[in-house]
Structures are given as C-alpha cells and as structure tokens.
OpenMM code with the backbone's topology and positions (N, CA, C; nanometers):
from openmm import Vec3, app, unit

residues = "UNK UNK UNK UNK UNK UNK UNK UNK UNK UNK UNK UNK UNK UNK UNK UNK UNK UNK UNK UNK UNK UNK UNK UNK UNK UNK UNK UNK UNK UNK UNK UNK UNK UNK UNK UNK UNK UNK UNK UNK UNK UNK UNK UNK UNK UNK UNK UNK UNK".split()
positions = [
    Vec3(0.8178, -1.7942, 6.3273),
    Vec3(0.7510, -1.8635, 6.2191),
    Vec3(0.8515, -1.9611, 6.1564),
    Vec3(0.8136, -2.0830, 6.1487),
    Vec3(0.9025, -2.1800, 6.0863),
    Vec3(0.8760, -2.1892, 5.9365),
    Vec3(0.9561, -2.2671, 5.8683),
    Vec3(0.9496, -2.2746, 5.7233),
    Vec3(0.8199, -2.3395, 5.6774),
    Vec3(0.7732, -2.4408, 5.7458),
    Vec3(0.6508, -2.5093, 5.7050),
    Vec3(0.5286, -2.4180, 5.7132),
    Vec3(0.5236, -2.3342, 5.8142),
    Vec3(0.4130, -2.2397, 5.8254),
    Vec3(0.4188, -2.1365, 5.7131),
    Vec3(0.5387, -2.0928, 5.6798),
    Vec3(0.5547, -1.9975, 5.5697),
    Vec3(0.5109, -2.0593, 5.4373),
    Vec3(0.5502, -2.1830, 5.4120),
    Vec3(0.5130, -2.2502, 5.2874),
    Vec3(0.3621, -2.2695, 5.2809),
    Vec3(0.3002, -2.3087, 5.3903),
    Vec3(0.1550, -2.3263, 5.3934),
    Vec3(0.0841, -2.1947, 5.3644),
    Vec3(0.1300, -2.0876, 5.4271),
    Vec3(0.0694, -1.9565, 5.4034),
    Vec3(0.0887, -1.9115, 5.2586),
    Vec3(0.2056, -1.9391, 5.2027),
    Vec3(0.2315, -1.9023, 5.0634),
    Vec3(0.1421, -1.9819, 4.9694),
    Vec3(0.1176, -2.1085, 4.9986),
    Vec3(0.0301, -2.1900, 4.9152),
    Vec3(-0.1134, -2.1384, 4.9196),
    Vec3(-0.1602, -2.1042, 5.0373),
    Vec3(-0.2970, -2.0530, 5.0509),
    Vec3(-0.3104, -1.9199, 4.9785),
    Vec3(-0.2143, -1.8331, 4.9950),
    Vec3(-0.2185, -1.7025, 4.9289),
    Vec3(-0.2148, -1.7175, 4.7773),
    Vec3(-0.1299, -1.8049, 4.7272),
    Vec3(-0.1231, -1.8227, 4.5826),
    Vec3(-0.2518, -1.8836, 4.5284),
    Vec3(-0.3145, -1.9746, 4.6004),
    Vec3(-0.4418, -2.0314, 4.5577),
    Vec3(-0.5501, -1.9239, 4.5525),
    Vec3(-0.5543, -1.8391, 4.6515),
    Vec3(-0.6531, -1.7310, 4.6538),
    Vec3(-0.6292, -1.6354, 4.5372),
    Vec3(-0.5042, -1.6017, 4.5100),
    Vec3(-0.4736, -1.5102, 4.3998),
    Vec3(-0.5099, -1.5712, 4.2646),
    Vec3(-0.4846, -1.6993, 4.2462),
    Vec3(-0.5207, -1.7656, 4.1211),
    Vec3(-0.6719, -1.7680, 4.1042),
    Vec3(-0.7458, -1.7971, 4.2103),
    Vec3(-0.8921, -1.8003, 4.2024),
    Vec3(-0.9493, -1.6623, 4.1720),
    Vec3(-0.8964, -1.5604, 4.2346),
    Vec3(-0.9436, -1.4243, 4.2096),
    Vec3(-0.9127, -1.3822, 4.0659),
    Vec3(-0.7926, -1.4117, 4.0186),
    Vec3(-0.7551, -1.3769, 3.8821),
    Vec3(-0.8436, -1.4491, 3.7809),
    Vec3(-0.8661, -1.5787, 3.8016),
    Vec3(-0.9519, -1.6549, 3.7120),
    Vec3(-1.0935, -1.5974, 3.7119),
    Vec3(-1.1450, -1.5627, 3.8285),
    Vec3(-1.2799, -1.5061, 3.8373),
    Vec3(-1.2890, -1.3737, 3.7624),
    Vec3(-1.1884, -1.2900, 3.7758),
    Vec3(-1.1886, -1.1614, 3.7057),
    Vec3(-1.1817, -1.1810, 3.5548),
    Vec3(-1.1064, -1.2785, 3.5080),
    Vec3(-1.0983, -1.3052, 3.3648),
    Vec3(-1.2329, -1.3533, 3.3118),
    Vec3(-1.2996, -1.4403, 3.3854),
    Vec3(-1.4305, -1.4902, 3.3439),
    Vec3(-1.5323, -1.3773, 3.3401),
    Vec3(-1.5318, -1.2928, 3.4420),
    Vec3(-1.6252, -1.1797, 3.4448),
    Vec3(-1.5981, -1.0860, 3.3277),
    Vec3(-1.4714, -1.0601, 3.2985),
    Vec3(-1.4360, -0.9728, 3.1857),
    Vec3(-1.4845, -1.0329, 3.0538),
    Vec3(-1.4649, -1.1617, 3.0364),
    Vec3(-1.5027, -1.2263, 2.9110),
    Vec3(-1.6536, -1.2322, 2.8928),
    Vec3(-1.7286, -1.2397, 2.9996),
    Vec3(-1.8732, -1.2535, 2.9896),
    Vec3(-1.9491, -1.1219, 3.0089),
    Vec3(-1.8774, -1.0128, 3.0301),
    Vec3(-1.9424, -0.8837, 3.0518),
    Vec3(-2.0140, -0.8410, 2.9232),
    Vec3(-2.1403, -0.8041, 2.9325),
    Vec3(-2.2193, -0.7755, 2.8118),
    Vec3(-2.1652, -0.6614, 2.7248),
    Vec3(-2.1042, -0.5620, 2.7825),
    Vec3(-2.0602, -0.4474, 2.7028),
    Vec3(-1.9395, -0.4791, 2.6147),
    Vec3(-1.8745, -0.5934, 2.6338),
    Vec3(-1.7594, -0.6300, 2.5517),
    Vec3(-1.7973, -0.7220, 2.4365),
    Vec3(-1.9255, -0.7478, 2.4159),
    Vec3(-1.9693, -0.8369, 2.3091),
    Vec3(-1.9232, -0.7890, 2.1716),
    Vec3(-1.9438, -0.6616, 2.1422),
    Vec3(-1.9060, -0.6084, 2.0110),
    Vec3(-1.7551, -0.6179, 1.9892),
    Vec3(-1.6791, -0.5905, 2.0935),
    Vec3(-1.5337, -0.5956, 2.0846),
    Vec3(-1.4868, -0.7384, 2.0540),
    Vec3(-1.5430, -0.8361, 2.1224),
    Vec3(-1.5032, -0.9748, 2.1012),
    Vec3(-1.5530, -1.0272, 1.9664),
    Vec3(-1.6707, -0.9842, 1.9228),
    Vec3(-1.7195, -1.0249, 1.7909),
    Vec3(-1.6296, -0.9718, 1.6794),
    Vec3(-1.5881, -0.8473, 1.6930),
    Vec3(-1.4983, -0.7892, 1.5931),
    Vec3(-1.3630, -0.8612, 1.5933),
    Vec3(-1.3133, -0.8944, 1.7095),
    Vec3(-1.1850, -0.9641, 1.7179),
    Vec3(-1.1950, -1.1059, 1.6619),
    Vec3(-1.3106, -1.1685, 1.6755),
    Vec3(-1.3245, -1.3048, 1.6245),
    Vec3(-1.3300, -1.3077, 1.4720),
    Vec3(-1.3661, -1.1958, 1.4100),
    Vec3(-1.3727, -1.1906, 1.2639),
    Vec3(-1.2430, -1.1441, 1.1988),
    Vec3(-1.1460, -1.1014, 1.2763),
    Vec3(-1.0206, -1.0501, 1.2207),
    Vec3(-0.9498, -1.1496, 1.1290),
    Vec3(-0.9379, -1.2767, 1.1642),
    Vec3(-0.8671, -1.3685, 1.0733),
    Vec3(-0.9400, -1.3892, 0.9413),
    Vec3(-1.0679, -1.3628, 0.9353),
    Vec3(-1.1449, -1.3851, 0.8136),
    Vec3(-1.1516, -1.2648, 0.7216),
    Vec3(-1.1078, -1.1494, 0.7693),
    Vec3(-1.1127, -1.0267, 0.6888),
    Vec3(-1.0161, -1.0338, 0.5727),
    Vec3(-1.0606, -0.9832, 0.4596),
    Vec3(-0.9740, -0.9747, 0.3413),
    Vec3(-0.8872, -0.8502, 0.3545),
    Vec3(-0.7667, -0.8597, 0.3098),
    Vec3(-0.6777, -0.7425, 0.3143),
    Vec3(-0.6996, -0.6527, 0.1962),
] * unit.nanometer
topology = app.Topology()
chain = topology.addChain("A")
for resn in residues:
    res = topology.addResidue(resn, chain)
    for name in ("N", "CA", "C"):
        topology.addAtom(name, app.Element.getBySymbol(name[0]), res)
C-alpha cells in the first residue's frame, strides 16, 4: 500500500465518521422524548435565582 492510497482511505473513513456523527446528533436533537429536557434547558438562563 502506498502513501496516496492510505491518504485516500483515511479521507473516506473520516468523511464517513463525520457524516455518521452528524446524523446521530441530529437524531438525538430531534428525538421526541427529549423535548422536555431541551425545553427545561432553554429556560435555564431566564430563571431567577
């Protein structure tokens, strides 16, 4: 295996990992059961101490 083939494979692997990670983050953020958790977190800066 030469260096160019290794670099190409590393680029493809990193692109796949970034796409999978981004997809998992989007699914987590849009999952219906986390609505209450995110609503509560969005109100934290507005709460009085």
